[in-house]
TORKOL-4160 file (C-alpha; in steps of 0.2 Angstrom, whole numbers, padded with zeros to 4 digits, m for minus):
336
<pt num="1" X="m0152" Y="0107" Z="0023"/>
<pt num="2" X="m0143" Y="0120" Z="0030"/>
<pt num="3" X="m0144" Y="0138" Z="0021"/>
<pt num="4" X="m0129" Y="0145" Z="0031"/>
<pt num="5" X="m0113" Y="0146" Z="0022"/>
<pt num="6" X="m0099" Y="0138" Z="0031"/>
<pt num="7" X="m0082" Y="0144" Z="0029"/>
<pt num="8" X="m0075" Y="0139" Z="0012"/>
<pt num="9" X="m0058" Y="0135" Z="0019"/>
<pt num="10" X="m0065" Y="0123" Z="0032"/>
<pt num="11" X="m0075" Y="0114" Z="0018"/>
<pt num="12" X="m0059" Y="0113" Z="0007"/>
<pt num="13" X="m0049" Y="0106" Z="0022"/>
<pt num="14" X="m0062" Y="0092" Z="0027"/>
<pt num="15" X="m0064" Y="0077" Z="0014"/>
<pt num="16" X="m0080" Y="0073" Z="0023"/>
<pt num="17" X="m0088" Y="0088" Z="0014"/>
<pt num="18" X="m0091" Y="0079" Z="m0003"/>
<pt num="19" X="m0095" Y="0088" Z="m0019"/>
<pt num="20" X="m0112" Y="0081" Z="m0023"/>
<pt num="21" X="m0120" Y="0090" Z="m0037"/>
<pt num="22" X="m0121" Y="0106" Z="m0048"/>
<pt num="23" X="m0134" Y="0118" Z="m0053"/>
<pt num="24" X="m0128" Y="0126" Z="m0070"/>
<pt num="25" X="m0142" Y="0140" Z="m0069"/>
<pt num="26" X="m0136" Y="0147" Z="m0053"/>
<pt num="27" X="m0118" Y="0142" Z="m0055"/>
<pt num="28" X="m0117" Y="0133" Z="m0039"/>
<pt num="29" X="m0110" Y="0117" Z="m0032"/>
<pt num="30" X="m0119" Y="0106" Z="m0018"/>
<pt num="31" X="m0108" Y="0100" Z="m0005"/>
<pt num="32" X="m0115" Y="0087" Z="0007"/>
<pt num="33" X="m0107" Y="0081" Z="0024"/>
<pt num="34" X="m0104" Y="0062" Z="0027"/>
<pt num="35" X="m0096" Y="0050" Z="0038"/>
<pt num="36" X="m0083" Y="0037" Z="0034"/>
<pt num="37" X="m0096" Y="0024" Z="0036"/>
<pt num="38" X="m0106" Y="0032" Z="0021"/>
<pt num="39" X="m0092" Y="0026" Z="0010"/>
<pt num="40" X="m0095" Y="0007" Z="0013"/>
<pt num="41" X="m0114" Y="0008" Z="0015"/>
<pt num="42" X="m0125" Y="0000" Z="0002"/>
<pt num="43" X="m0129" Y="0010" Z="m0013"/>
<pt num="44" X="m0121" Y="0024" Z="m0022"/>
<pt num="45" X="m0114" Y="0041" Z="m0015"/>
<pt num="46" X="m0125" Y="0049" Z="m0029"/>
<pt num="47" X="m0140" Y="0043" Z="m0019"/>
<pt num="48" X="m0137" Y="0052" Z="m0003"/>
<pt num="49" X="m0151" Y="0063" Z="0000"/>
<pt num="50" X="m0145" Y="0081" Z="0004"/>
<pt num="51" X="m0160" Y="0083" Z="0016"/>
<pt num="52" X="m0155" Y="0069" Z="0025"/>
<pt num="53" X="m0136" Y="0073" Z="0026"/>
<pt num="54" X="m0128" Y="0079" Z="0042"/>
<pt num="55" X="m0126" Y="0095" Z="0034"/>
<pt num="56" X="m0127" Y="0102" Z="0016"/>
<pt num="57" X="m0121" Y="0118" Z="0008"/>
<pt num="58" X="m0121" Y="0127" Z="m0010"/>
<pt num="59" X="m0105" Y="0136" Z="m0014"/>
<pt num="60" X="m0103" Y="0147" Z="m0030"/>
<pt num="61" X="m0092" Y="0140" Z="m0044"/>
<pt num="62" X="m0080" Y="0154" Z="m0042"/>
<pt num="63" X="m0078" Y="0148" Z="m0024"/>
<pt num="64" X="m0075" Y="0131" Z="m0028"/>
<pt num="65" X="m0062" Y="0135" Z="m0042"/>
<pt num="66" X="m0053" Y="0146" Z="m0030"/>
<pt num="67" X="m0052" Y="0133" Z="m0016"/>
<pt num="68" X="m0035" Y="0130" Z="m0008"/>
<pt num="69" X="m0036" Y="0111" Z="m0007"/>
<pt num="70" X="m0022" Y="0099" Z="0000"/>
<pt num="71" X="m0025" Y="0087" Z="m0015"/>
<pt num="72" X="m0019" Y="0069" Z="m0012"/>
<pt num="73" X="m0016" Y="0054" Z="m0023"/>
<pt num="74" X="m0031" Y="0050" Z="m0034"/>
<pt num="75" X="m0035" Y="0035" Z="m0044"/>
<pt num="76" X="m0050" Y="0029" Z="m0055"/>
<pt num="77" X="m0060" Y="0014" Z="m0058"/>
<pt num="78" X="m0069" Y="0015" Z="m0075"/>
<pt num="79" X="m0081" Y="0001" Z="m0080"/>
<pt num="80" X="m0095" Y="m0005" Z="m0092"/>
<pt num="81" X="m0107" Y="m0009" Z="m0079"/>
<pt num="82" X="m0113" Y="m0025" Z="m0070"/>
<pt num="83" X="m0095" Y="m0031" Z="m0068"/>
<pt num="84" X="m0092" Y="m0030" Z="m0049"/>
<pt num="85" X="m0084" Y="m0012" Z="m0051"/>
<pt num="86" X="m0094" Y="m0006" Z="m0035"/>
<pt num="87" X="m0088" Y="m0022" Z="m0026"/>
<pt num="88" X="m0070" Y="m0017" Z="m0030"/>
<pt num="89" X="m0072" Y="0001" Z="m0024"/>
<pt num="90" X="m0079" Y="m0004" Z="m0008"/>
<pt num="91" X="m0065" Y="m0016" Z="m0005"/>
<pt num="92" X="m0053" Y="m0002" Z="m0007"/>
<pt num="93" X="m0059" Y="0006" Z="0009"/>
<pt num="94" X="m0044" Y="m0001" Z="0019"/>
<pt num="95" X="m0040" Y="0006" Z="0036"/>
<pt num="96" X="m0025" Y="0017" Z="0034"/>
<pt num="97" X="m0021" Y="0012" Z="0016"/>
<pt num="98" X="m0035" Y="0019" Z="0004"/>
<pt num="99" X="m0052" Y="0025" Z="0002"/>
<pt num="100" X="m0065" Y="0020" Z="m0011"/>
<pt num="101" X="m0079" Y="0030" Z="m0017"/>
<pt num="102" X="m0093" Y="0022" Z="m0027"/>
<pt num="103" X="m0101" Y="0034" Z="m0039"/>
<pt num="104" X="m0100" Y="0052" Z="m0031"/>
<pt num="105" X="m0114" Y="0061" Z="m0039"/>
<pt num="106" X="m0104" Y="0076" Z="m0045"/>
<pt num="107" X="m0095" Y="0066" Z="m0059"/>
<pt num="108" X="m0112" Y="0062" Z="m0067"/>
<pt num="109" X="m0117" Y="0079" Z="m0066"/>
<pt num="110" X="m0101" Y="0086" Z="m0073"/>
<pt num="111" X="m0103" Y="0073" Z="m0088"/>
<pt num="112" X="m0121" Y="0079" Z="m0091"/>
<pt num="113" X="m0116" Y="0097" Z="m0092"/>
<pt num="114" X="m0103" Y="0094" Z="m0106"/>
<pt num="115" X="m0091" Y="0108" Z="m0109"/>
<pt num="116" X="m0100" Y="0120" Z="m0098"/>
<pt num="117" X="m0093" Y="0112" Z="m0083"/>
<pt num="118" X="m0076" Y="0107" Z="m0090"/>
<pt num="119" X="m0068" Y="0121" Z="m0079"/>
<pt num="120" X="m0074" Y="0111" Z="m0063"/>
<pt num="121" X="m0066" Y="0095" Z="m0068"/>
<pt num="122" X="m0048" Y="0099" Z="m0060"/>
<pt num="123" X="m0055" Y="0107" Z="m0044"/>
<pt num="124" X="m0068" Y="0092" Z="m0041"/>
<pt num="125" X="m0054" Y="0080" Z="m0044"/>
<pt num="126" X="m0044" Y="0089" Z="m0030"/>
<pt num="127" X="m0058" Y="0089" Z="m0018"/>
<pt num="128" X="m0061" Y="0070" Z="m0020"/>
<pt num="129" X="m0043" Y="0067" Z="m0017"/>
<pt num="130" X="m0042" Y="0073" Z="0000"/>
<pt num="131" X="m0035" Y="0061" Z="0012"/>
<pt num="132" X="m0046" Y="0054" Z="0025"/>
<pt num="133" X="m0041" Y="0051" Z="0043"/>
<pt num="134" X="m0047" Y="0033" Z="0049"/>
<pt num="135" X="m0044" Y="0023" Z="0065"/>
<pt num="136" X="m0030" Y="0014" Z="0055"/>
<pt num="137" X="m0021" Y="0031" Z="0050"/>
<pt num="138" X="m0021" Y="0043" Z="0036"/>
<pt num="139" X="m0027" Y="0036" Z="0019"/>
<pt num="140" X="m0013" Y="0035" Z="0006"/>
<pt num="141" X="m0024" Y="0036" Z="m0009"/>
<pt num="142" X="m0042" Y="0039" Z="m0015"/>
<pt num="143" X="m0050" Y="0027" Z="m0028"/>
<pt num="144" X="m0066" Y="0034" Z="m0037"/>
<pt num="145" X="m0077" Y="0024" Z="m0046"/>
<pt num="146" X="m0089" Y="0035" Z="m0057"/>
<pt num="147" X="m0105" Y="0030" Z="m0065"/>
<pt num="148" X="m0102" Y="0021" Z="m0082"/>
<pt num="149" X="m0114" Y="0035" Z="m0088"/>
<pt num="150" X="m0099" Y="0047" Z="m0086"/>
<pt num="151" X="m0087" Y="0037" Z="m0096"/>
<pt num="152" X="m0086" Y="0051" Z="m0109"/>
<pt num="153" X="m0077" Y="0061" Z="m0096"/>
<pt num="154" X="m0062" Y="0048" Z="m0095"/>
<pt num="155" X="m0050" Y="0058" Z="m0106"/>
<pt num="156" X="m0054" Y="0074" Z="m0096"/>
<pt num="157" X="m0053" Y="0066" Z="m0079"/>
<pt num="158" X="m0036" Y="0058" Z="m0083"/>
<pt num="159" X="m0029" Y="0074" Z="m0091"/>
<pt num="160" X="m0034" Y="0084" Z="m0075"/>
<pt num="161" X="m0024" Y="0071" Z="m0065"/>
<pt num="162" X="m0009" Y="0066" Z="m0074"/>
<pt num="163" X="m0003" Y="0057" Z="m0059"/>
<pt num="164" X="m0018" Y="0045" Z="m0057"/>
<pt num="165" X="m0019" Y="0028" Z="m0064"/>
<pt num="166" X="m0035" Y="0020" Z="m0069"/>
<pt num="167" X="m0042" Y="0001" Z="m0069"/>
<pt num="168" X="m0055" Y="m0001" Z="m0083"/>
<pt num="169" X="m0067" Y="m0015" Z="m0078"/>
<pt num="170" X="m0078" Y="m0025" Z="m0090"/>
<pt num="171" X="m0084" Y="m0043" Z="m0092"/>
<pt num="172" X="m0089" Y="m0055" Z="m0106"/>
<pt num="173" X="m0105" Y="m0051" Z="m0116"/>
<pt num="174" X="m0115" Y="m0065" Z="m0110"/>
<pt num="175" X="m0113" Y="m0060" Z="m0092"/>
<pt num="176" X="m0117" Y="m0041" Z="m0096"/>
<pt num="177" X="m0133" Y="m0046" Z="m0106"/>
<pt num="178" X="m0139" Y="m0058" Z="m0092"/>
<pt num="179" X="m0137" Y="m0044" Z="m0080"/>
<pt num="180" X="m0147" Y="m0033" Z="m0091"/>
<pt num="181" X="m0161" Y="m0045" Z="m0094"/>
<pt num="182" X="m0162" Y="m0050" Z="m0075"/>
<pt num="183" X="m0168" Y="m0032" Z="m0072"/>
<pt num="184" X="m0183" Y="m0035" Z="m0083"/>
<pt num="185" X="m0191" Y="m0019" Z="m0091"/>
<pt num="186" X="m0179" Y="m0006" Z="m0083"/>
<pt num="187" X="m0164" Y="m0016" Z="m0086"/>
<pt num="188" X="m0170" Y="m0017" Z="m0105"/>
<pt num="189" X="m0174" Y="0001" Z="m0106"/>
<pt num="190" X="m0157" Y="0005" Z="m0098"/>
<pt num="191" X="m0148" Y="m0005" Z="m0112"/>
<pt num="192" X="m0156" Y="0006" Z="m0125"/>
<pt num="193" X="m0151" Y="0022" Z="m0115"/>
<pt num="194" X="m0133" Y="0016" Z="m0114"/>
<pt num="195" X="m0134" Y="0013" Z="m0133"/>
<pt num="196" X="m0140" Y="0031" Z="m0136"/>
<pt num="197" X="m0127" Y="0037" Z="m0125"/>
<pt num="198" X="m0112" Y="0028" Z="m0132"/>
<pt num="199" X="m0117" Y="0031" Z="m0150"/>
<pt num="200" X="m0117" Y="0049" Z="m0145"/>
<pt num="201" X="m0098" Y="0050" Z="m0140"/>
<pt num="202" X="m0089" Y="0035" Z="m0146"/>
<pt num="203" X="m0101" Y="0029" Z="m0160"/>
<pt num="204" X="m0097" Y="0021" Z="m0176"/>
<pt num="205" X="m0107" Y="0018" Z="m0193"/>
<pt num="206" X="m0115" Y="0001" Z="m0191"/>
<pt num="207" X="m0122" Y="0002" Z="m0209"/>
<pt num="208" X="m0140" Y="0004" Z="m0200"/>
<pt num="209" X="m0153" Y="0017" Z="m0205"/>
<pt num="210" X="m0165" Y="0024" Z="m0192"/>
<pt num="211" X="m0178" Y="0011" Z="m0196"/>
<pt num="212" X="m0166" Y="m0003" Z="m0194"/>
<pt num="213" X="m0160" Y="0004" Z="m0178"/>
<pt num="214" X="m0177" Y="0005" Z="m0171"/>
<pt num="215" X="m0181" Y="m0013" Z="m0175"/>
<pt num="216" X="m0166" Y="m0019" Z="m0165"/>
<pt num="217" X="m0171" Y="m0029" Z="m0150"/>
<pt num="218" X="m0166" Y="m0022" Z="m0132"/>
<pt num="219" X="m0152" Y="m0035" Z="m0130"/>
<pt num="220" X="m0145" Y="m0030" Z="m0147"/>
<pt num="221" X="m0145" Y="m0012" Z="m0142"/>
<pt num="222" X="m0137" Y="m0016" Z="m0126"/>
<pt num="223" X="m0124" Y="m0027" Z="m0134"/>
<pt num="224" X="m0119" Y="m0013" Z="m0147"/>
<pt num="225" X="m0117" Y="m0002" Z="m0131"/>
<pt num="226" X="m0106" Y="m0015" Z="m0124"/>
<pt num="227" X="m0096" Y="m0017" Z="m0139"/>
<pt num="228" X="m0093" Y="0002" Z="m0141"/>
<pt num="229" X="m0087" Y="0003" Z="m0123"/>
<pt num="230" X="m0074" Y="m0012" Z="m0127"/>
<pt num="231" X="m0068" Y="m0003" Z="m0142"/>
<pt num="232" X="m0067" Y="0013" Z="m0132"/>
<pt num="233" X="m0057" Y="0004" Z="m0118"/>
<pt num="234" X="m0045" Y="m0004" Z="m0131"/>
<pt num="235" X="m0041" Y="0014" Z="m0138"/>
<pt num="236" X="m0037" Y="0019" Z="m0120"/>
<pt num="237" X="m0026" Y="0004" Z="m0117"/>
<pt num="238" X="m0016" Y="0009" Z="m0133"/>
<pt num="239" X="m0018" Y="0028" Z="m0132"/>
<pt num="240" X="m0006" Y="0042" Z="m0124"/>
<pt num="241" X="m0011" Y="0037" Z="m0107"/>
<pt num="242" X="m0008" Y="0018" Z="m0108"/>
<pt num="243" X="0006" Y="0017" Z="m0096"/>
<pt num="244" X="m0006" Y="0021" Z="m0082"/>
<pt num="245" X="m0021" Y="0011" Z="m0088"/>
<pt num="246" X="m0025" Y="m0007" Z="m0085"/>
<pt num="247" X="m0040" Y="m0018" Z="m0088"/>
<pt num="248" X="m0048" Y="m0030" Z="m0076"/>
<pt num="249" X="m0060" Y="m0043" Z="m0080"/>
<pt num="250" X="m0075" Y="m0043" Z="m0067"/>
<pt num="251" X="m0076" Y="m0062" Z="m0066"/>
<pt num="252" X="m0058" Y="m0064" Z="m0064"/>
<pt num="253" X="m0059" Y="m0052" Z="m0050"/>
<pt num="254" X="m0071" Y="m0062" Z="m0042"/>
<pt num="255" X="m0060" Y="m0078" Z="m0044"/>
<pt num="256" X="m0044" Y="m0070" Z="m0037"/>
<pt num="257" X="m0049" Y="m0056" Z="m0026"/>
<pt num="258" X="m0033" Y="m0054" Z="m0016"/>
<pt num="259" X="m0022" Y="m0054" Z="m0031"/>
<pt num="260" X="m0033" Y="m0042" Z="m0039"/>
<pt num="261" X="m0033" Y="m0029" Z="m0024"/>
<pt num="262" X="m0014" Y="m0031" Z="m0024"/>
<pt num="263" X="m0012" Y="m0027" Z="m0042"/>
<pt num="264" X="m0024" Y="m0012" Z="m0041"/>
<pt num="265" X="m0014" Y="m0004" Z="m0026"/>
<pt num="266" X="0002" Y="m0009" Z="m0035"/>
<pt num="267" X="m0003" Y="0000" Z="m0051"/>
<pt num="268" X="m0006" Y="0016" Z="m0040"/>
<pt num="269" X="0010" Y="0014" Z="m0031"/>
<pt num="270" X="0001" Y="0012" Z="m0014"/>
<pt num="271" X="0011" Y="0001" Z="m0001"/>
<pt num="272" X="0000" Y="m0012" Z="0007"/>
<pt num="273" X="0001" Y="m0025" Z="0020"/>
<pt num="274" X="m0004" Y="m0043" Z="0013"/>
<pt num="275" X="m0012" Y="m0048" Z="0030"/>
<pt num="276" X="m0023" Y="m0033" Z="0029"/>
<pt num="277" X="m0029" Y="m0036" Z="0011"/>
<pt num="278" X="m0034" Y="m0054" Z="0016"/>
<pt num="279" X="m0044" Y="m0048" Z="0031"/>
<pt num="280" X="m0054" Y="m0038" Z="0018"/>
<pt num="281" X="m0056" Y="m0052" Z="0007"/>
<pt num="282" X="m0061" Y="m0064" Z="0021"/>
<pt num="283" X="m0073" Y="m0051" Z="0029"/>
<pt num="284" X="m0092" Y="m0047" Z="0027"/>
<pt num="285" X="m0089" Y="m0036" Z="0013"/>
<pt num="286" X="m0089" Y="m0050" Z="0000"/>
<pt num="287" X="m0104" Y="m0059" Z="0007"/>
<pt num="288" X="m0116" Y="m0045" Z="0005"/>
<pt num="289" X="m0123" Y="m0036" Z="m0010"/>
<pt num="290" X="m0113" Y="m0021" Z="m0015"/>
<pt num="291" X="m0127" Y="m0011" Z="m0021"/>
<pt num="292" X="m0142" Y="m0016" Z="m0011"/>
<pt num="293" X="m0135" Y="m0023" Z="0005"/>
<pt num="294" X="m0141" Y="m0040" Z="0013"/>
<pt num="295" X="m0134" Y="m0056" Z="0009"/>
<pt num="296" X="m0129" Y="m0059" Z="m0009"/>
<pt num="297" X="m0140" Y="m0072" Z="m0017"/>
<pt num="298" X="m0130" Y="m0073" Z="m0033"/>
<pt num="299" X="m0137" Y="m0073" Z="m0050"/>
<pt num="300" X="m0151" Y="m0085" Z="m0056"/>
<pt num="301" X="m0144" Y="m0103" Z="m0059"/>
<pt num="302" X="m0153" Y="m0106" Z="m0077"/>
<pt num="303" X="m0158" Y="m0092" Z="m0088"/>
<pt num="304" X="m0174" Y="m0094" Z="m0098"/>
<pt num="305" X="m0172" Y="m0103" Z="m0115"/>
<pt num="306" X="m0179" Y="m0088" Z="m0124"/>
<pt num="307" X="m0165" Y="m0077" Z="m0117"/>
<pt num="308" X="m0152" Y="m0089" Z="m0119"/>
<pt num="309" X="m0156" Y="m0091" Z="m0138"/>
<pt num="310" X="m0157" Y="m0072" Z="m0141"/>
<pt num="311" X="m0141" Y="m0069" Z="m0131"/>
<pt num="312" X="m0132" Y="m0082" Z="m0141"/>
<pt num="313" X="m0138" Y="m0073" Z="m0158"/>
<pt num="314" X="m0133" Y="m0056" Z="m0151"/>
<pt num="315" X="m0116" Y="m0063" Z="m0147"/>
<pt num="316" X="m0113" Y="m0070" Z="m0165"/>
<pt num="317" X="m0119" Y="m0053" Z="m0172"/>
<pt num="318" X="m0107" Y="m0043" Z="m0160"/>
<pt num="319" X="m0093" Y="m0055" Z="m0164"/>
<pt num="320" X="m0095" Y="m0050" Z="m0183"/>
<pt num="321" X="m0095" Y="m0032" Z="m0180"/>
<pt num="322" X="m0080" Y="m0033" Z="m0169"/>
<pt num="323" X="m0071" Y="m0043" Z="m0181"/>
<pt num="324" X="m0074" Y="m0031" Z="m0195"/>
<pt num="325" X="m0069" Y="m0017" Z="m0184"/>
<pt num="326" X="m0053" Y="m0026" Z="m0179"/>
<pt num="327" X="m0057" Y="m0026" Z="m0161"/>
<pt num="328" X="m0054" Y="m0041" Z="m0150"/>
<pt num="329" X="m0070" Y="m0043" Z="m0138"/>
<pt num="330" X="m0070" Y="m0043" Z="m0123"/>
<pt num="331" X="m0054" Y="m0033" Z="m0121"/>
<pt num="332" X="m0040" Y="m0045" Z="m0114"/>
<pt num="333" X="m0036" Y="m0042" Z="m0095"/>
<pt num="334" X="m0019" Y="m0033" Z="m0093"/>
<pt num="335" X="m0019" Y="m0029" Z="m0074"/>
<pt num="336" X="m0011" Y="m0046" Z="m0069"/>
């Protein structure tokens, strides 16, 4: 990693200098220099190793806040996890039309920092929105897909960019639970972690004391996290930003890829060429794993009987909670 301090104006002018993480103790932001190919590489932008990047540089928060950035159109893809949101972000890397970013790490860092970093949200949005020069011309818009662990920041991100649109991606509970279960121990641990996170910022009284919550199964905890996210998304679709927010079902996206891409770009007001979109859909992107690379093998054909039984029971339980809360789950698609 370079310790030299490149010209701040040069970093501000070049979208390849990506804001990557923050250090609250020293009040600095780390930038890493990436290539356009990194935007479509397997994995997430958050996983870029600064030590292995072409170049990396820390800048003081004051320098970041005072940067003169030529901001461009910025739009968001928010999601409930395991719903093909990474695939959508990758598919939006269309030459001369748009750039898609899958989980830049800086947004997760801002979410973890809470109110201490709120003054950086606007500057970070502007930095992420810078237009990219590609072989097909200058990108007309940037689409950013943050991690779902940063969903607490959705109102702040939309407030920072009143020109932005947002696609909320989700999927049915059985699909979600199956993805959690397929990741074995770490997937079930992740489900409990998500439960703790969502209860922290969009929680509701479930009528369960501490002991009863501890006795929940992993899939029950994950199911509650899914439900709370559905409730949250329903509120966004009917809130003050409703005119620029739409919901996309991940399974529907998989069945109707071209129409989904057209709808996302149309919502954002981005002109596109239908033949260009069709080339993306028919290209190699949809034949490889969006997160891991390599050929996409799909999900296991038949879940274990024990999982199927538990998932059905969790689904019935979540259905009763949703009915009492007056929330239709999953939230119906509104994008197209």
